[in-house]
C-alpha positions in Angstrom: -0.3 0.1 0.1 1.4 3.4 -1.0 2.4 5.2 1.8 3.1 9.8 2.0 6.5 10.4 3.2 7.6 14.4 3.3 11.0 15.2 2.2 13.1 11.4 2.2 13.4 9.8 -0.9 10.5 6.8 -2.0 11.3 3.1 -2.2 9.7 0.5 -3.0 5.7 1.1 -3.8 5.7 4.3 -3.0 8.3 4.9 -5.8 5.0 5.9 -8.0 5.1 5.7 -12.0 8.6 6.8 -12.9 10.4 3.4 -13.8 10.5 4.2 -17.7 11.7 7.3 -16.8 14.1 5.7 -14.7 15.3 3.3 -16.9 15.5 5.8 -20.1 18.1 7.7 -17.5 20.2 4.8 -17.0 20.4 4.3 -20.6 21.5 7.9 -21.1 24.1 7.5 -18.6 26.0 4.9 -20.3 27.1 7.6 -22.6 26.8 10.8 -21.0 26.8 13.0 -18.0 22.8 14.1 -17.3 21.3 17.8 -16.2 18.0 16.6 -14.8 15.4 19.3 -15.4 12.8 18.5 -12.7 11.2 19.7 -9.0 12.5 19.3 -6.3 12.7 16.3 -3.9 15.5 13.8 -6.1 17.3 11.6 -3.7 21.0 11.2 -3.9 23.1 9.1 -1.3 26.7 8.0 -2.6 28.2 6.2 0.5 32.1 6.7 -0.2 33.7 8.1 3.3 35.8 5.1 4.3 37.3 4.5 0.5 38.4 8.0 0.1 39.8 8.4 3.0 42.8 5.9 1.7 42.6 7.4 -1.9 44.1 10.1 -3.4 42.1 12.6 -1.6 42.8 11.1 1.4 45.6 14.0 2.1 43.0 16.6 2.4 41.1 15.0 5.0 42.9 17.0 8.0 41.9 20.5 6.1 38.1 19.0 6.1 36.1 20.9 8.6 33.2 19.1 8.0 32.2 15.8 6.8 28.4 14.9 5.9 27.8 10.8 6.2 24.5 10.3 4.5 24.6 12.8 1.9 27.9 12.4 1.3 29.4 16.2 1.6 32.7 18.1 2.5 33.1 21.4 3.6 36.6 23.0 3.4 38.0 26.3 4.8 38.2 29.7 3.4 41.2 29.5 1.3 41.6 26.0 1.3 42.2 24.6 -2.7 38.6 23.3 -3.9 39.6 22.6 -7.1 42.3 20.6 -6.0 40.3 18.8 -3.4 37.3 17.9 -6.2 39.6 16.8 -8.7 41.4 14.4 -6.6 37.9 13.3 -5.4 36.3 12.8 -9.3 39.6 10.9 -9.9 39.1 8.4 -6.5 35.5 7.7 -7.9 37.0 7.9 -11.6 37.6 3.8 -11.5 37.7 1.2 -14.4 36.6 -1.3 -12.4 32.9 -1.1 -11.7 30.4 2.1 -12.7 29.5 5.1 -9.9 27.1 7.8 -10.2 27.0 11.0 -8.4 24.1 12.8 -8.0 24.4 16.8 -7.0 21.3 18.6 -6.7 20.5 22.3 -6.2 23.8 23.4 -8.4 21.9 25.9 -9.5 21.3 27.3 -6.2 25.0 26.9 -5.4 25.8 29.0 -8.4 23.3 32.0 -7.6 25.0 32.0 -4.3 28.2 32.6 -5.8 26.4 35.3 -8.0 25.0 37.1 -5.3 28.3 37.7 -3.3 30.2 38.3 -6.8 27.5 40.0 -9.1 30.1 40.4 -12.0 30.1 36.3 -12.3 33.2 35.8 -12.0 33.3 33.1 -9.1 30.4 31.8 -10.8 32.0 31.2 -14.4 35.3 30.2 -13.0 32.9 27.4 -10.9 31.1 26.2 -14.2 34.5 26.0 -16.3 36.3 24.1 -13.3 33.2 21.8 -13.3 33.1 21.4 -16.9 36.8 20.8 -17.4 36.4 17.9 -14.6 33.7 16.3 -16.7 35.8 16.6 -19.6 39.3 15.5 -18.3 41.3 13.4 -21.5 42.5 11.0 -19.1 39.2 10.4 -17.7 38.3 6.4 -17.5 34.8 6.0 -17.6 33.6 4.6 -14.8 32.3 7.8 -13.2 29.2 9.9 -14.3 27.7 13.1 -13.1 23.9 13.7 -12.5 23.3 17.1 -11.7 19.7 18.2 -10.5 18.1 21.2 -9.1 14.7 22.8 -8.4 15.8 25.7 -10.6 17.2 25.3 -14.0 21.0 25.3 -14.3 20.1 25.9 -17.9 18.0 28.5 -17.1 20.4 29.7 -14.7 23.9 29.3 -17.2 21.4 31.1 -20.0 20.8 34.1 -18.0 24.6 34.3 -17.4 25.7 34.0 -20.8 27.2 30.7 -19.7 26.0 27.9 -21.6 29.4 27.0 -23.0 30.0 25.5 -19.2 26.8 23.0 -19.7 26.7 22.2 -23.2 28.7 18.9 -22.7 25.3 17.4 -20.7 22.7 15.4 -22.0 19.1 17.0 -20.9 16.6 15.4 -19.0 13.2 17.0 -18.2 11.4 14.9 -15.8 7.9 16.5 -16.5 4.2 16.3 -14.4 2.3 12.9 -13.9 -0.3 12.3 -17.2 -3.9 12.8 -15.6 -4.8 9.8 -15.2 -2.1 8.5 -13.9 -2.7 11.6 -11.5 -5.7 10.6 -10.4 -4.4 6.9 -9.9 -1.8 8.2 -7.6 -4.3 10.6 -5.5 -6.9 7.7 -5.2 -4.4 5.5 -3.6 -3.2 7.8 -1.2 -6.6 8.7 -0.7 -7.6 5.2 0.0 -4.7 4.4 2.0 -5.4 7.5 4.7 -9.0 7.4 4.5 -7.9 10.8 3.9 -9.8 13.0 1.6 -7.8 15.3 -0.3 -9.3 18.4 0.2 -8.6 18.5 3.7 -5.4 19.3 2.7 -6.0 22.8 2.8 -7.2 23.0 6.2 -5.5 25.5 8.3 -3.5 22.5 9.9 -2.2 21.7 7.2 -0.8 24.8 5.6 2.8 24.2 6.6 3.3 21.8 3.5 2.6 24.7 1.0 4.2 27.7 3.0 8.0 26.7 2.0 6.7 27.3 -1.8 6.2 30.5 -0.6 9.3 31.0 1.5 11.6 29.2 -0.5 11.4 31.9 -3.5 13.2 34.2 -1.3 15.8 31.2 -0.2 16.4 30.7 -3.7 16.1 33.8 -5.8 17.1 36.7 -3.8 15.3 40.0 -4.0 14.5 41.5 -6.2 13.5 38.2 -8.0 11.5 36.6 -5.6 9.7 39.6 -5.4 9.1 39.9 -9.5 8.1 36.0 -9.1 5.6 36.2 -6.6 4.1 39.0 -8.8 3.7 36.6 -11.9 2.6 33.6 -9.7 -0.1 35.8 -8.3 -1.3 36.5 -12.2 -1.2 33.6 -12.8 -3.6 32.2 -9.7 -6.2 34.5 -10.5 -8.0 31.8 -13.7 -7.8 28.0 -13.0 -6.5 28.0 -16.5 -3.8 30.3 -16.1 -2.9 33.8 -17.7 -1.2 34.3 -20.9 2.4 35.8 -21.5 0.7 38.9 -21.8 -0.5 39.1 -18.3 2.3 38.1 -16.4 4.5 40.9 -18.5 1.5 43.2 -17.5 1.9 42.1 -13.8 5.7 43.1 -13.7 5.2 46.0 -15.2 4.9 46.9 -11.4 8.4 46.7 -11.1 9.9 47.2 -14.4 9.8 49.9 -16.7 12.0 49.0 -19.8 10.2 46.8 -21.8 13.9 44.8 -23.0 14.6 44.2 -19.3 11.0 43.3 -18.2 10.9 40.4 -21.4 14.5 39.6 -20.4 13.5 38.8 -16.6 9.8 37.4 -17.6 11.5 34.8 -19.8 14.5 33.6 -16.8 11.7 34.0 -13.9 9.0 31.5 -16.1 11.9 29.3 -16.9 12.7 29.1 -13.5 8.9 28.7 -12.0 8.5 25.9 -14.4 11.3 24.1 -13.5 10.4 24.3 -9.9 7.3 23.0 -10.2 5.3 25.7 -9.7 3.9 26.9 -13.5 2.8 24.5 -16.2 2.5 25.9 -20.5 -0.5 25.0 -21.6 -2.4 26.2 -24.6 -0.2 29.0 -24.5 -1.4 29.9 -21.2 0.8 29.6 -17.9 -1.1 27.7 -15.1 -0.4 26.1 -11.5 0.6 23.1 -12.2 -0.9 21.9 -8.6 -4.4 22.8 -8.1 -4.0 22.4 -4.4 -0.7 25.0 -4.4 -2.9 27.4 -6.3 -5.7 27.2 -4.3 -3.5 27.3 -1.2 -2.1 30.6 -3.1 -5.1 32.1 -3.6 -6.4 31.7 0.0 -3.0 32.7 1.3 -0.9 34.6 -0.5 -2.4 36.5 -3.4 -3.5 40.0 -1.5 
């Protein structure tokens, strides 16, 4: 029987109707590194700490300030040679005996954080260019594959910064929404498993499930983009069929007067909101992907 999990990866019966996409991605990974465009909650768990301590990266461990065990991660101090550590880590994993997959989540959020620290974009480009070179090493043995994911599309961020050349080696895979019948079946099974009417999800006690959709605009985009995204979503929420692009453009006119700058920012934010699971384009209109999220937005966000 299907069960509900908030935050943690789903397995077994709870992994619902993504088998075809999963098989397809494994096929792609046979020859390419992937860029996965999908909303949040894509799982990732490499567990390689003990072996790495004894390998080429081991000499750096005394300088590492923090190690995450379940979701493998290393935290370095300010000024430490992160390029050298990263290259040693990749070399330690890229072995001809067996294949390994590293899934890096929220790469675009990291790139945007670099951009906030250095608006000129030098730090962001340096990281992305270094990372591409790492993936394209001429002596790469082929035992390591990369799968980059994020709730904001890395392609969108790279395009906005004109850094497209730093990710053009990645094979792009877009994970879309369920087909209508699949979504109905999922909701039916979930409702039956818990004997819980779906409409109750919008009760005040459940608003925490949806509040984060509003909060993370600020966390991931920062200002002024978070405020602009809010204007777009408010306009899209007015009609269950969504809003045409012209209406979203008019919504941004409250903050941006220059038409070229307005079109550029609208294009970027629509890409972000589509990749992040807020909006979907249908019939030349942009509507909320989730009717429940739209209902929450109308009740608790729209002025």
